[in-house]
N, CA, C and O atoms as a Maestro MAE file, in Angstrom:
{
 s_m_m2io_version
 :::
 2.0.0
}

f_m_ct {
 s_m_title
 :::
 protein
 m_atom[328] {
  # First column is atom index #
  i_m_mmod_type
  r_m_x_coord
  r_m_y_coord
  r_m_z_coord
  i_m_residue_number
  s_m_chain_name
  s_m_pdb_residue_name
  s_m_pdb_atom_name
  i_m_atomic_number
  :::
  1 25 -55.533 -57.851 -29.529 1 A "UNK " " N  " 7
  2 3 -53.873 -57.648 -30.116 1 A "UNK " " CA " 6
  3 2 -52.820 -56.871 -31.066 1 A "UNK " " C  " 6
  4 15 -52.725 -57.414 -32.167 1 A "UNK " " O  " 8
  5 25 -52.218 -56.025 -30.942 2 A "UNK " " N  " 7
  6 3 -51.759 -55.440 -32.144 2 A "UNK " " CA " 6
  7 2 -50.719 -56.538 -33.005 2 A "UNK " " C  " 6
  8 15 -50.141 -57.534 -32.571 2 A "UNK " " O  " 8
  9 25 -50.719 -56.001 -34.272 3 A "UNK " " N  " 7
  10 3 -50.179 -57.005 -35.716 3 A "UNK " " CA " 6
  11 2 -48.591 -57.727 -35.263 3 A "UNK " " C  " 6
  12 15 -47.750 -58.314 -35.944 3 A "UNK " " O  " 8
  13 25 -48.648 -57.387 -33.856 4 A "UNK " " N  " 7
  14 3 -47.209 -58.399 -33.747 4 A "UNK " " CA " 6
  15 2 -46.021 -57.513 -32.628 4 A "UNK " " C  " 6
  16 15 -45.478 -56.413 -32.735 4 A "UNK " " O  " 8
  17 25 -45.961 -58.501 -31.653 5 A "UNK " " N  " 7
  18 3 -45.256 -58.167 -30.771 5 A "UNK " " CA " 6
  19 2 -44.174 -59.034 -30.201 5 A "UNK " " C  " 6
  20 15 -44.359 -60.235 -30.399 5 A "UNK " " O  " 8
  21 25 -42.770 -58.618 -29.348 6 A "UNK " " N  " 7
  22 3 -41.971 -59.379 -29.018 6 A "UNK " " CA " 6
  23 2 -41.940 -60.432 -28.183 6 A "UNK " " C  " 6
  24 15 -42.962 -60.427 -27.496 6 A "UNK " " O  " 8
  25 25 -41.437 -61.069 -28.007 7 A "UNK " " N  " 7
  26 3 -41.565 -62.479 -26.739 7 A "UNK " " CA " 6
  27 2 -41.989 -61.625 -25.628 7 A "UNK " " C  " 6
  28 15 -43.113 -61.619 -25.126 7 A "UNK " " O  " 8
  29 25 -40.889 -60.833 -25.257 8 A "UNK " " N  " 7
  30 3 -41.403 -60.832 -23.480 8 A "UNK " " CA " 6
  31 2 -42.372 -59.535 -23.350 8 A "UNK " " C  " 6
  32 15 -42.450 -59.132 -22.190 8 A "UNK " " O  " 8
  33 25 -43.142 -58.785 -24.321 9 A "UNK " " N  " 7
  34 3 -44.496 -58.185 -24.587 9 A "UNK " " CA " 6
  35 2 -45.198 -59.171 -24.371 9 A "UNK " " C  " 6
  36 15 -45.847 -59.041 -23.334 9 A "UNK " " O  " 8
  37 25 -45.368 -60.157 -24.920 10 A "UNK " " N  " 7
  38 3 -46.523 -61.562 -25.244 10 A "UNK " " CA " 6
  39 2 -46.007 -62.570 -23.660 10 A "UNK " " C  " 6
  40 15 -46.995 -62.950 -23.031 10 A "UNK " " O  " 8
  41 25 -45.170 -62.825 -23.278 11 A "UNK " " N  " 7
  42 3 -45.254 -62.912 -21.877 11 A "UNK " " CA " 6
  43 2 -46.436 -62.357 -20.534 11 A "UNK " " C  " 6
  44 15 -47.195 -62.842 -19.695 11 A "UNK " " O  " 8
  45 25 -45.865 -60.780 -21.132 12 A "UNK " " N  " 7
  46 3 -46.542 -59.901 -20.209 12 A "UNK " " CA " 6
  47 2 -47.632 -59.682 -20.185 12 A "UNK " " C  " 6
  48 15 -48.173 -59.218 -19.182 12 A "UNK " " O  " 8
  49 25 -48.497 -60.054 -21.689 13 A "UNK " " N  " 7
  50 3 -49.922 -60.124 -22.319 13 A "UNK " " CA " 6
  51 2 -50.805 -61.272 -21.517 13 A "UNK " " C  " 6
  52 15 -52.031 -61.242 -21.411 13 A "UNK " " O  " 8
  53 25 -49.911 -62.314 -20.962 14 A "UNK " " N  " 7
  54 3 -50.076 -63.523 -21.199 14 A "UNK " " CA " 6
  55 2 -50.496 -64.797 -22.246 14 A "UNK " " C  " 6
  56 15 -51.367 -65.664 -22.169 14 A "UNK " " O  " 8
  57 25 -49.504 -64.502 -23.215 15 A "UNK " " N  " 7
  58 3 -49.191 -65.411 -24.209 15 A "UNK " " CA " 6
  59 2 -48.049 -65.878 -24.491 15 A "UNK " " C  " 6
  60 15 -46.958 -65.374 -24.226 15 A "UNK " " O  " 8
  61 25 -48.262 -66.814 -25.012 16 A "UNK " " N  " 7
  62 3 -46.491 -68.089 -24.892 16 A "UNK " " CA " 6
  63 2 -46.717 -67.801 -26.429 16 A "UNK " " C  " 6
  64 15 -47.718 -67.539 -27.096 16 A "UNK " " O  " 8
  65 25 -44.959 -68.005 -26.806 17 A "UNK " " N  " 7
  66 3 -44.766 -68.182 -28.368 17 A "UNK " " CA " 6
  67 2 -44.871 -69.781 -28.607 17 A "UNK " " C  " 6
  68 15 -44.459 -70.608 -27.793 17 A "UNK " " O  " 8
  69 25 -45.503 -70.103 -29.886 18 A "UNK " " N  " 7
  70 3 -45.896 -71.496 -30.339 18 A "UNK " " CA " 6
  71 2 -44.870 -72.419 -30.377 18 A "UNK " " C  " 6
  72 15 -44.348 -72.112 -31.449 18 A "UNK " " O  " 8
  73 25 -43.999 -73.659 -29.788 19 A "UNK " " N  " 7
  74 3 -43.186 -74.589 -30.125 19 A "UNK " " CA " 6
  75 2 -42.727 -74.283 -31.599 19 A "UNK " " C  " 6
  76 15 -43.458 -74.382 -32.584 19 A "UNK " " O  " 8
  77 25 -41.599 -73.952 -31.601 20 A "UNK " " N  " 7
  78 3 -40.544 -74.194 -32.877 20 A "UNK " " CA " 6
  79 2 -40.843 -72.972 -33.794 20 A "UNK " " C  " 6
  80 15 -40.655 -73.199 -34.989 20 A "UNK " " O  " 8
  81 25 -41.182 -71.987 -33.541 21 A "UNK " " N  " 7
  82 3 -41.798 -70.324 -34.131 21 A "UNK " " CA " 6
  83 2 -40.722 -70.202 -34.180 21 A "UNK " " C  " 6
  84 15 -39.877 -70.831 -33.544 21 A "UNK " " O  " 8
  85 25 -40.518 -69.097 -35.195 22 A "UNK " " N  " 7
  86 3 -39.534 -68.081 -35.707 22 A "UNK " " CA " 6
  87 2 -39.343 -66.857 -35.607 22 A "UNK " " C  " 6
  88 15 -39.500 -66.708 -36.818 22 A "UNK " " O  " 8
  89 25 -39.236 -66.303 -35.417 23 A "UNK " " N  " 7
  90 3 -39.622 -64.129 -35.699 23 A "UNK " " CA " 6
  91 2 -40.255 -64.203 -36.846 23 A "UNK " " C  " 6
  92 15 -39.515 -64.700 -37.695 23 A "UNK " " O  " 8
  93 25 -41.673 -63.832 -37.401 24 A "UNK " " N  " 7
  94 3 -42.195 -63.462 -38.577 24 A "UNK " " CA " 6
  95 2 -41.325 -62.234 -39.039 24 A "UNK " " C  " 6
  96 15 -41.110 -62.116 -40.245 24 A "UNK " " O  " 8
  97 25 -40.840 -61.365 -38.208 25 A "UNK " " N  " 7
  98 3 -39.912 -60.471 -38.867 25 A "UNK " " CA " 6
  99 2 -39.462 -59.350 -37.687 25 A "UNK " " C  " 6
  100 15 -40.095 -59.176 -36.647 25 A "UNK " " O  " 8
  101 25 -38.213 -58.614 -38.075 26 A "UNK " " N  " 7
  102 3 -37.404 -58.122 -37.210 26 A "UNK " " CA " 6
  103 2 -37.714 -56.651 -37.341 26 A "UNK " " C  " 6
  104 15 -37.552 -56.180 -38.467 26 A "UNK " " O  " 8
  105 25 -38.150 -55.809 -36.343 27 A "UNK " " N  " 7
  106 3 -37.827 -54.246 -36.250 27 A "UNK " " CA " 6
  107 2 -37.281 -53.614 -34.763 27 A "UNK " " C  " 6
  108 15 -37.303 -53.734 -33.538 27 A "UNK " " O  " 8
  109 25 -36.747 -52.795 -35.990 28 A "UNK " " N  " 7
  110 3 -35.817 -52.161 -35.019 28 A "UNK " " CA " 6
  111 2 -34.734 -52.970 -33.872 28 A "UNK " " C  " 6
  112 15 -34.178 -52.586 -32.843 28 A "UNK " " O  " 8
  113 25 -34.755 -54.258 -34.616 29 A "UNK " " N  " 7
  114 3 -33.471 -55.515 -34.097 29 A "UNK " " CA " 6
  115 2 -34.163 -56.286 -33.121 29 A "UNK " " C  " 6
  116 15 -33.455 -56.624 -32.172 29 A "UNK " " O  " 8
  117 25 -35.603 -56.739 -33.084 30 A "UNK " " N  " 7
  118 3 -36.322 -57.054 -31.732 30 A "UNK " " CA " 6
  119 2 -37.230 -58.432 -32.470 30 A "UNK " " C  " 6
  120 15 -37.929 -57.956 -33.364 30 A "UNK " " O  " 8
  121 25 -37.386 -59.641 -32.389 31 A "UNK " " N  " 7
  122 3 -37.416 -60.352 -33.223 31 A "UNK " " CA " 6
  123 2 -39.439 -60.163 -32.911 31 A "UNK " " C  " 6
  124 15 -39.894 -60.334 -31.780 31 A "UNK " " O  " 8
  125 25 -40.028 -59.933 -33.687 32 A "UNK " " N  " 7
  126 3 -41.679 -59.418 -33.347 32 A "UNK " " CA " 6
  127 2 -42.468 -61.097 -34.109 32 A "UNK " " C  " 6
  128 15 -42.255 -61.988 -34.931 32 A "UNK " " O  " 8
  129 25 -43.355 -60.660 -33.188 33 A "UNK " " N  " 7
  130 3 -44.003 -62.534 -33.842 33 A "UNK " " CA " 6
  131 2 -45.267 -61.904 -33.856 33 A "UNK " " C  " 6
  132 15 -45.393 -60.922 -33.123 33 A "UNK " " O  " 8
  133 25 -46.601 -62.405 -34.803 34 A "UNK " " N  " 7
  134 3 -47.537 -62.348 -34.877 34 A "UNK " " CA " 6
  135 2 -48.782 -63.409 -34.078 34 A "UNK " " C  " 6
  136 15 -48.606 -64.582 -33.748 34 A "UNK " " O  " 8
  137 25 -49.721 -62.801 -33.948 35 A "UNK " " N  " 7
  138 3 -50.863 -63.218 -33.449 35 A "UNK " " CA " 6
  139 2 -51.062 -64.976 -33.454 35 A "UNK " " C  " 6
  140 15 -51.196 -65.690 -32.461 35 A "UNK " " O  " 8
  141 25 -51.032 -65.437 -35.023 36 A "UNK " " N  " 7
  142 3 -50.517 -66.583 -35.528 36 A "UNK " " CA " 6
  143 2 -49.798 -67.623 -34.939 36 A "UNK " " C  " 6
  144 15 -50.252 -68.766 -34.996 36 A "UNK " " O  " 8
  145 25 -48.640 -67.364 -34.328 37 A "UNK " " N  " 7
  146 3 -47.635 -67.953 -33.779 37 A "UNK " " CA " 6
  147 2 -48.022 -67.908 -32.194 37 A "UNK " " C  " 6
  148 15 -47.052 -68.201 -31.496 37 A "UNK " " O  " 8
  149 25 -48.727 -67.731 -31.759 38 A "UNK " " N  " 7
  150 3 -48.525 -67.426 -30.210 38 A "UNK " " CA " 6
  151 2 -50.221 -68.007 -29.665 38 A "UNK " " C  " 6
  152 15 -51.210 -67.864 -30.383 38 A "UNK " " O  " 8
  153 25 -50.260 -68.626 -28.355 39 A "UNK " " N  " 7
  154 3 -51.222 -68.814 -27.716 39 A "UNK " " CA " 6
  155 2 -51.037 -68.707 -26.671 39 A "UNK " " C  " 6
  156 15 -49.940 -68.924 -26.156 39 A "UNK " " O  " 8
  157 25 -52.638 -68.133 -25.717 40 A "UNK " " N  " 7
  158 3 -53.275 -67.579 -24.574 40 A "UNK " " CA " 6
  159 2 -52.801 -68.578 -23.172 40 A "UNK " " C  " 6
  160 15 -53.776 -69.148 -22.682 40 A "UNK " " O  " 8
  161 25 -51.985 -68.756 -22.741 41 A "UNK " " N  " 7
  162 3 -51.254 -69.317 -21.681 41 A "UNK " " CA " 6
  163 2 -52.954 -69.360 -20.932 41 A "UNK " " C  " 6
  164 15 -53.744 -70.256 -21.229 41 A "UNK " " O  " 8
  165 25 -53.278 -68.316 -20.016 42 A "UNK " " N  " 7
  166 3 -54.695 -68.937 -19.387 42 A "UNK " " CA " 6
  167 2 -56.126 -69.326 -20.140 42 A "UNK " " C  " 6
  168 15 -57.301 -69.299 -19.772 42 A "UNK " " O  " 8
  169 25 -55.576 -69.631 -21.148 43 A "UNK " " N  " 7
  170 3 -56.607 -70.328 -22.014 43 A "UNK " " CA " 6
  171 2 -56.713 -71.983 -21.133 43 A "UNK " " C  " 6
  172 15 -55.654 -72.608 -21.073 43 A "UNK " " O  " 8
  173 25 -57.785 -72.531 -20.586 44 A "UNK " " N  " 7
  174 3 -58.169 -72.989 -20.241 44 A "UNK " " CA " 6
  175 2 -59.103 -74.753 -20.861 44 A "UNK " " C  " 6
  176 15 -59.711 -75.607 -20.215 44 A "UNK " " O  " 8
  177 25 -58.732 -74.606 -22.592 45 A "UNK " " N  " 7
  178 3 -59.453 -74.884 -23.593 45 A "UNK " " CA " 6
  179 2 -60.916 -74.198 -23.198 45 A "UNK " " C  " 6
  180 15 -62.014 -74.457 -23.689 45 A "UNK " " O  " 8
  181 25 -60.684 -73.532 -22.471 46 A "UNK " " N  " 7
  182 3 -62.429 -72.903 -22.813 46 A "UNK " " CA " 6
  183 2 -61.993 -71.536 -23.772 46 A "UNK " " C  " 6
  184 15 -61.140 -70.683 -23.523 46 A "UNK " " O  " 8
  185 25 -63.013 -71.674 -25.099 47 A "UNK " " N  " 7
  186 3 -63.320 -70.362 -26.093 47 A "UNK " " CA " 6
  187 2 -63.854 -69.056 -24.719 47 A "UNK " " C  " 6
  188 15 -64.901 -69.066 -24.072 47 A "UNK " " O  " 8
  189 25 -62.970 -68.285 -24.659 48 A "UNK " " N  " 7
  190 3 -63.538 -67.060 -24.139 48 A "UNK " " CA " 6
  191 2 -64.599 -66.223 -25.114 48 A "UNK " " C  " 6
  192 15 -64.807 -66.133 -26.324 48 A "UNK " " O  " 8
  193 25 -65.190 -65.623 -23.797 49 A "UNK " " N  " 7
  194 3 -66.800 -65.212 -24.660 49 A "UNK " " CA " 6
  195 2 -66.487 -63.305 -25.225 49 A "UNK " " C  " 6
  196 15 -66.252 -62.397 -24.429 49 A "UNK " " O  " 8
  197 25 -66.548 -63.202 -26.218 50 A "UNK " " N  " 7
  198 3 -66.903 -61.766 -27.284 50 A "UNK " " CA " 6
  199 2 -67.333 -60.860 -26.590 50 A "UNK " " C  " 6
  200 15 -68.063 -61.641 -25.980 50 A "UNK " " O  " 8
  201 25 -67.595 -59.707 -26.020 51 A "UNK " " N  " 7
  202 3 -68.740 -58.949 -26.566 51 A "UNK " " CA " 6
  203 2 -68.595 -57.344 -27.235 51 A "UNK " " C  " 6
  204 15 -68.164 -56.372 -26.615 51 A "UNK " " O  " 8
  205 25 -68.851 -57.348 -27.994 52 A "UNK " " N  " 7
  206 3 -68.635 -55.941 -28.874 52 A "UNK " " CA " 6
  207 2 -70.377 -55.492 -29.305 52 A "UNK " " C  " 6
  208 15 -71.343 -55.916 -28.671 52 A "UNK " " O  " 8
  209 25 -70.472 -54.557 -30.508 53 A "UNK " " N  " 7
  210 3 -71.824 -54.293 -30.851 53 A "UNK " " CA " 6
  211 2 -71.641 -53.854 -32.741 53 A "UNK " " C  " 6
  212 15 -70.715 -53.277 -33.313 53 A "UNK " " O  " 8
  213 25 -72.631 -54.283 -33.158 54 A "UNK " " N  " 7
  214 3 -72.508 -54.286 -34.858 54 A "UNK " " CA " 6
  215 2 -72.162 -53.136 -35.198 54 A "UNK " " C  " 6
  216 15 -72.308 -51.990 -34.772 54 A "UNK " " O  " 8
  217 25 -71.623 -53.691 -36.130 55 A "UNK " " N  " 7
  218 3 -70.817 -52.407 -36.154 55 A "UNK " " CA " 6
  219 2 -71.677 -51.798 -38.000 55 A "UNK " " C  " 6
  220 15 -71.135 -51.146 -38.892 55 A "UNK " " O  " 8
  221 25 -73.658 -52.576 -37.927 56 A "UNK " " N  " 7
  222 3 -74.197 -52.082 -39.348 56 A "UNK " " CA " 6
  223 2 -75.312 -51.640 -38.049 56 A "UNK " " C  " 6
  224 15 -75.939 -50.858 -38.764 56 A "UNK " " O  " 8
  225 25 -75.834 -51.567 -37.077 57 A "UNK " " N  " 7
  226 3 -76.733 -51.239 -36.794 57 A "UNK " " CA " 6
  227 2 -76.741 -50.646 -35.697 57 A "UNK " " C  " 6
  228 15 -77.523 -49.708 -35.541 57 A "UNK " " O  " 8
  229 25 -75.716 -51.120 -34.481 58 A "UNK " " N  " 7
  230 3 -75.258 -50.937 -33.445 58 A "UNK " " CA " 6
  231 2 -75.967 -52.185 -32.516 58 A "UNK " " C  " 6
  232 15 -74.838 -52.651 -32.366 58 A "UNK " " O  " 8
  233 25 -76.332 -52.590 -32.195 59 A "UNK " " N  " 7
  234 3 -77.498 -53.921 -31.721 59 A "UNK " " CA " 6
  235 2 -75.825 -54.066 -31.116 59 A "UNK " " C  " 6
  236 15 -74.821 -53.603 -31.657 59 A "UNK " " O  " 8
  237 25 -75.922 -55.057 -29.511 60 A "UNK " " N  " 7
  238 3 -75.110 -55.811 -28.597 60 A "UNK " " CA " 6
  239 2 -75.133 -56.794 -29.749 60 A "UNK " " C  " 6
  240 15 -76.037 -56.907 -30.577 60 A "UNK " " O  " 8
  241 25 -73.320 -57.911 -29.643 61 A "UNK " " N  " 7
  242 3 -73.866 -59.245 -29.989 61 A "UNK " " CA " 6
  243 2 -72.532 -59.539 -29.363 61 A "UNK " " C  " 6
  244 15 -71.674 -58.729 -29.010 61 A "UNK " " O  " 8
  245 25 -72.517 -61.096 -29.279 62 A "UNK " " N  " 7
  246 3 -71.623 -61.505 -28.229 62 A "UNK " " CA " 6
  247 2 -71.366 -63.333 -28.811 62 A "UNK " " C  " 6
  248 15 -72.040 -64.015 -29.583 62 A "UNK " " O  " 8
  249 25 -70.472 -63.558 -28.263 63 A "UNK " " N  " 7
  250 3 -70.212 -64.699 -29.516 63 A "UNK " " CA " 6
  251 2 -71.381 -66.723 -28.746 63 A "UNK " " C  " 6
  252 15 -71.697 -67.837 -29.163 63 A "UNK " " O  " 8
  253 25 -71.467 -66.070 -27.808 64 A "UNK " " N  " 7
  254 3 -72.212 -67.124 -27.333 64 A "UNK " " CA " 6
  255 2 -74.195 -67.245 -27.417 64 A "UNK " " C  " 6
  256 15 -74.965 -68.103 -26.983 64 A "UNK " " O  " 8
  257 25 -74.412 -66.056 -28.118 65 A "UNK " " N  " 7
  258 3 -75.392 -66.324 -28.902 65 A "UNK " " CA " 6
  259 2 -75.286 -65.690 -30.466 65 A "UNK " " C  " 6
  260 15 -76.328 -65.326 -31.012 65 A "UNK " " O  " 8
  261 25 -74.178 -65.587 -31.066 66 A "UNK " " N  " 7
  262 3 -74.060 -64.905 -32.488 66 A "UNK " " CA " 6
  263 2 -73.251 -66.247 -33.121 66 A "UNK " " C  " 6
  264 15 -72.294 -66.795 -32.574 66 A "UNK " " O  " 8
  265 25 -73.805 -66.608 -34.281 67 A "UNK " " N  " 7
  266 3 -72.542 -66.951 -36.044 67 A "UNK " " CA " 6
  267 2 -71.560 -66.686 -35.644 67 A "UNK " " C  " 6
  268 15 -71.593 -65.850 -34.741 67 A "UNK " " O  " 8
  269 25 -70.611 -67.050 -35.930 68 A "UNK " " N  " 7
  270 3 -69.382 -66.965 -36.505 68 A "UNK " " CA " 6
  271 2 -69.259 -67.176 -38.415 68 A "UNK " " C  " 6
  272 15 -69.045 -68.304 -38.861 68 A "UNK " " O  " 8
  273 25 -69.373 -66.326 -39.086 69 A "UNK " " N  " 7
  274 3 -68.799 -66.022 -40.292 69 A "UNK " " CA " 6
  275 2 -67.598 -66.883 -40.535 69 A "UNK " " C  " 6
  276 15 -66.510 -66.545 -40.068 69 A "UNK " " O  " 8
  277 25 -67.761 -68.182 -41.371 70 A "UNK " " N  " 7
  278 3 -66.743 -69.008 -42.078 70 A "UNK " " CA " 6
  279 2 -65.182 -68.815 -42.992 70 A "UNK " " C  " 6
  280 15 -64.262 -69.536 -43.377 70 A "UNK " " O  " 8
  281 25 -65.699 -66.908 -43.050 71 A "UNK " " N  " 7
  282 3 -65.350 -66.576 -44.325 71 A "UNK " " CA " 6
  283 2 -64.136 -65.517 -43.700 71 A "UNK " " C  " 6
  284 15 -63.007 -65.370 -44.168 71 A "UNK " " O  " 8
  285 25 -64.715 -64.842 -42.517 72 A "UNK " " N  " 7
  286 3 -63.496 -63.765 -41.911 72 A "UNK " " CA " 6
  287 2 -63.627 -64.478 -40.898 72 A "UNK " " C  " 6
  288 15 -62.510 -64.956 -40.698 72 A "UNK " " O  " 8
  289 25 -64.632 -64.998 -39.800 73 A "UNK " " N  " 7
  290 3 -64.767 -65.147 -38.434 73 A "UNK " " CA " 6
  291 2 -65.046 -64.396 -37.408 73 A "UNK " " C  " 6
  292 15 -64.803 -64.536 -36.209 73 A "UNK " " O  " 8
  293 25 -65.897 -63.106 -38.351 74 A "UNK " " N  " 7
  294 3 -66.653 -62.105 -37.429 74 A "UNK " " CA " 6
  295 2 -67.918 -62.464 -36.726 74 A "UNK " " C  " 6
  296 15 -68.501 -63.427 -37.225 74 A "UNK " " O  " 8
  297 25 -68.421 -61.974 -35.795 75 A "UNK " " N  " 7
  298 3 -69.555 -62.331 -35.602 75 A "UNK " " CA " 6
  299 2 -70.319 -61.705 -36.407 75 A "UNK " " C  " 6
  300 15 -70.208 -60.530 -36.758 75 A "UNK " " O  " 8
  301 25 -71.302 -62.649 -36.793 76 A "UNK " " N  " 7
  302 3 -73.222 -62.519 -37.901 76 A "UNK " " CA " 6
  303 2 -74.499 -62.062 -36.660 76 A "UNK " " C  " 6
  304 15 -75.170 -62.831 -35.972 76 A "UNK " " O  " 8
  305 25 -74.523 -60.674 -36.686 77 A "UNK " " N  " 7
  306 3 -75.261 -60.276 -35.845 77 A "UNK " " CA " 6
  307 2 -76.543 -60.538 -36.274 77 A "UNK " " C  " 6
  308 15 -76.968 -60.337 -37.412 77 A "UNK " " O  " 8
  309 25 -77.411 -61.187 -34.937 78 A "UNK " " N  " 7
  310 3 -78.799 -61.699 -35.395 78 A "UNK " " CA " 6
  311 2 -80.291 -61.195 -35.744 78 A "UNK " " C  " 6
  312 15 -81.310 -61.875 -35.870 78 A "UNK " " O  " 8
  313 25 -80.137 -59.950 -35.850 79 A "UNK " " N  " 7
  314 3 -80.664 -58.794 -35.773 79 A "UNK " " CA " 6
  315 2 -80.360 -58.217 -37.219 79 A "UNK " " C  " 6
  316 15 -80.930 -58.809 -38.135 79 A "UNK " " O  " 8
  317 25 -79.770 -57.444 -37.465 80 A "UNK " " N  " 7
  318 3 -79.710 -57.150 -38.850 80 A "UNK " " CA " 6
  319 2 -78.980 -58.519 -40.331 80 A "UNK " " C  " 6
  320 15 -79.308 -58.332 -41.502 80 A "UNK " " O  " 8
  321 25 -78.136 -59.619 -39.978 81 A "UNK " " N  " 7
  322 3 -77.505 -60.573 -40.807 81 A "UNK " " CA " 6
  323 2 -76.635 -60.043 -40.909 81 A "UNK " " C  " 6
  324 15 -75.944 -60.872 -41.502 81 A "UNK " " O  " 8
  325 25 -75.603 -58.588 -40.693 82 A "UNK " " N  " 7
  326 3 -74.509 -58.054 -41.379 82 A "UNK " " CA " 6
  327 2 -73.161 -59.156 -40.651 82 A "UNK " " C  " 6
  328 15 -71.989 -59.012 -41.002 82 A "UNK " " O  " 8
  :::
 }
 m_bond[327] {
  # First column is bond index #
  i_m_from
  i_m_to
  i_m_order
  :::
  1 1 2 1
  2 2 3 1
  3 3 4 2
  4 3 5 1
  5 5 6 1
  6 6 7 1
  7 7 8 2
  8 7 9 1
  9 9 10 1
  10 10 11 1
  11 11 12 2
  12 11 13 1
  13 13 14 1
  14 14 15 1
  15 15 16 2
  16 15 17 1
  17 17 18 1
  18 18 19 1
  19 19 20 2
  20 19 21 1
  21 21 22 1
  22 22 23 1
  23 23 24 2
  24 23 25 1
  25 25 26 1
  26 26 27 1
  27 27 28 2
  28 27 29 1
  29 29 30 1
  30 30 31 1
  31 31 32 2
  32 31 33 1
  33 33 34 1
  34 34 35 1
  35 35 36 2
  36 35 37 1
  37 37 38 1
  38 38 39 1
  39 39 40 2
  40 39 41 1
  41 41 42 1
  42 42 43 1
  43 43 44 2
  44 43 45 1
  45 45 46 1
  46 46 47 1
  47 47 48 2
  48 47 49 1
  49 49 50 1
  50 50 51 1
  51 51 52 2
  52 51 53 1
  53 53 54 1
  54 54 55 1
  55 55 56 2
  56 55 57 1
  57 57 58 1
  58 58 59 1
  59 59 60 2
  60 59 61 1
  61 61 62 1
  62 62 63 1
  63 63 64 2
  64 63 65 1
  65 65 66 1
  66 66 67 1
  67 67 68 2
  68 67 69 1
  69 69 70 1
  70 70 71 1
  71 71 72 2
  72 71 73 1
  73 73 74 1
  74 74 75 1
  75 75 76 2
  76 75 77 1
  77 77 78 1
  78 78 79 1
  79 79 80 2
  80 79 81 1
  81 81 82 1
  82 82 83 1
  83 83 84 2
  84 83 85 1
  85 85 86 1
  86 86 87 1
  87 87 88 2
  88 87 89 1
  89 89 90 1
  90 90 91 1
  91 91 92 2
  92 91 93 1
  93 93 94 1
  94 94 95 1
  95 95 96 2
  96 95 97 1
  97 97 98 1
  98 98 99 1
  99 99 100 2
  100 99 101 1
  101 101 102 1
  102 102 103 1
  103 103 104 2
  104 103 105 1
  105 105 106 1
  106 106 107 1
  107 107 108 2
  108 107 109 1
  109 109 110 1
  110 110 111 1
  111 111 112 2
  112 111 113 1
  113 113 114 1
  114 114 115 1
  115 115 116 2
  116 115 117 1
  117 117 118 1
  118 118 119 1
  119 119 120 2
  120 119 121 1
  121 121 122 1
  122 122 123 1
  123 123 124 2
  124 123 125 1
  125 125 126 1
  126 126 127 1
  127 127 128 2
  128 127 129 1
  129 129 130 1
  130 130 131 1
  131 131 132 2
  132 131 133 1
  133 133 134 1
  134 134 135 1
  135 135 136 2
  136 135 137 1
  137 137 138 1
  138 138 139 1
  139 139 140 2
  140 139 141 1
  141 141 142 1
  142 142 143 1
  143 143 144 2
  144 143 145 1
  145 145 146 1
  146 146 147 1
  147 147 148 2
  148 147 149 1
  149 149 150 1
  150 150 151 1
  151 151 152 2
  152 151 153 1
  153 153 154 1
  154 154 155 1
  155 155 156 2
  156 155 157 1
  157 157 158 1
  158 158 159 1
  159 159 160 2
  160 159 161 1
  161 161 162 1
  162 162 163 1
  163 163 164 2
  164 163 165 1
  165 165 166 1
  166 166 167 1
  167 167 168 2
  168 167 169 1
  169 169 170 1
  170 170 171 1
  171 171 172 2
  172 171 173 1
  173 173 174 1
  174 174 175 1
  175 175 176 2
  176 175 177 1
  177 177 178 1
  178 178 179 1
  179 179 180 2
  180 179 181 1
  181 181 182 1
  182 182 183 1
  183 183 184 2
  184 183 185 1
  185 185 186 1
  186 186 187 1
  187 187 188 2
  188 187 189 1
  189 189 190 1
  190 190 191 1
  191 191 192 2
  192 191 193 1
  193 193 194 1
  194 194 195 1
  195 195 196 2
  196 195 197 1
  197 197 198 1
  198 198 199 1
  199 199 200 2
  200 199 201 1
  201 201 202 1
  202 202 203 1
  203 203 204 2
  204 203 205 1
  205 205 206 1
  206 206 207 1
  207 207 208 2
  208 207 209 1
  209 209 210 1
  210 210 211 1
  211 211 212 2
  212 211 213 1
  213 213 214 1
  214 214 215 1
  215 215 216 2
  216 215 217 1
  217 217 218 1
  218 218 219 1
  219 219 220 2
  220 219 221 1
  221 221 222 1
  222 222 223 1
  223 223 224 2
  224 223 225 1
  225 225 226 1
  226 226 227 1
  227 227 228 2
  228 227 229 1
  229 229 230 1
  230 230 231 1
  231 231 232 2
  232 231 233 1
  233 233 234 1
  234 234 235 1
  235 235 236 2
  236 235 237 1
  237 237 238 1
  238 238 239 1
  239 239 240 2
  240 239 241 1
  241 241 242 1
  242 242 243 1
  243 243 244 2
  244 243 245 1
  245 245 246 1
  246 246 247 1
  247 247 248 2
  248 247 249 1
  249 249 250 1
  250 250 251 1
  251 251 252 2
  252 251 253 1
  253 253 254 1
  254 254 255 1
  255 255 256 2
  256 255 257 1
  257 257 258 1
  258 258 259 1
  259 259 260 2
  260 259 261 1
  261 261 262 1
  262 262 263 1
  263 263 264 2
  264 263 265 1
  265 265 266 1
  266 266 267 1
  267 267 268 2
  268 267 269 1
  269 269 270 1
  270 270 271 1
  271 271 272 2
  272 271 273 1
  273 273 274 1
  274 274 275 1
  275 275 276 2
  276 275 277 1
  277 277 278 1
  278 278 279 1
  279 279 280 2
  280 279 281 1
  281 281 282 1
  282 282 283 1
  283 283 284 2
  284 283 285 1
  285 285 286 1
  286 286 287 1
  287 287 288 2
  288 287 289 1
  289 289 290 1
  290 290 291 1
  291 291 292 2
  292 291 293 1
  293 293 294 1
  294 294 295 1
  295 295 296 2
  296 295 297 1
  297 297 298 1
  298 298 299 1
  299 299 300 2
  300 299 301 1
  301 301 302 1
  302 302 303 1
  303 303 304 2
  304 303 305 1
  305 305 306 1
  306 306 307 1
  307 307 308 2
  308 307 309 1
  309 309 310 1
  310 310 311 1
  311 311 312 2
  312 311 313 1
  313 313 314 1
  314 314 315 1
  315 315 316 2
  316 315 317 1
  317 317 318 1
  318 318 319 1
  319 319 320 2
  320 319 321 1
  321 321 322 1
  322 322 323 1
  323 323 324 2
  324 323 325 1
  325 325 326 1
  326 326 327 1
  327 327 328 2
  :::
 }
}
């Protein structure tokens, strides 16, 4: 998700603004909400699997087999530990 979206765009993307949240900022007269202010509507209390590649060694990484860094929340590559 981008840095922020309008309420209408978030609904279109399958997200809902958390109750009681005010817009993080206004941009060209539109209220903009950030990703920490929303929740995925389709999320059934299951974590979605994330698949990508390691930016250091280019090996595949996914959230089902790699650990997550407690500081930055990125996945830690099991091959090169980046």
